C-alpha positions, 0 to 999 in steps of 0.5 A: 772471791771472784772479781773482775778488772777491765780497761781499754787498750789502744790496740787491736786484739790480734796485735795485742797477742802477736806484737805485744804480750809475748814481746821481750821488749814489752815485758821489760818495759812493763815490769821495768822502772818505766812500768810496774817498777819491779826489782826483778822479774824473769821468764823461767820457761816459754814454749810455743806449739804448732797451732798457737798454743803458748805456755809461759812461767814467769817469776816476779818480785813486786814492790808491795807495802804489805800491812804489818801482819802480812809482812810476816806471812809473806816474808821479807821479799815477796815473789810470785810464780805465774804459770799461764797458757793460751787458750787459742780457740777463745784468744784468752790467757789463763793463769795460776799464780802461786806465792811460794812463801805461803804455799797453797794458802793462797789460790789465785787464778785468772782469765784474761780476754779481750773484746774488739771495740774497733779494729785498733782498740779493745777492752781487757777483761781479767776475772780473778778467782782468789781464795785465801786460807790463812788463820787469823789474817785470812780476810786481811790478805784477801783484801790486800791481794785484790787491792794490789791486783786491781792497782797493778793491773790499771797501772799495767793497762796505762803502761801497755797503752804507752808502750804501744803508742811509742812501738807500734 
């Protein structure tokens, strides 16, 4: 299943990449109590190479209210690993997300890009590809993951704009 989440940001595209997305203070705000309120997140690896190529591996523990049948599938403490890479030419962030408790039964990738709407505003477009192969609850898991992503990305958009207003 492919779906898109989009939203307006109060920052220019270049400033988003250079002053927001990779900043530790921003990430602490985004994932912390003022933002998505994840109990825990950590950046396991981050690398910047000449020419602007960047990679990052993030582990996060979101608060989720999974339906009963999915709680058994995901386990007591849901977490995910997100590996991302900056496509410098497109100025896009490509991710693969893996939920360790389900292995390869859920495949999720995303492509985040921005289009300038003015020198100081832009629209984020996040295109997700989601594939769920869990016998008996696959469709339920697919709907749940899609809904959770839509909610979290909208919340992240609002929180990001708050952080931008306070810090840039």
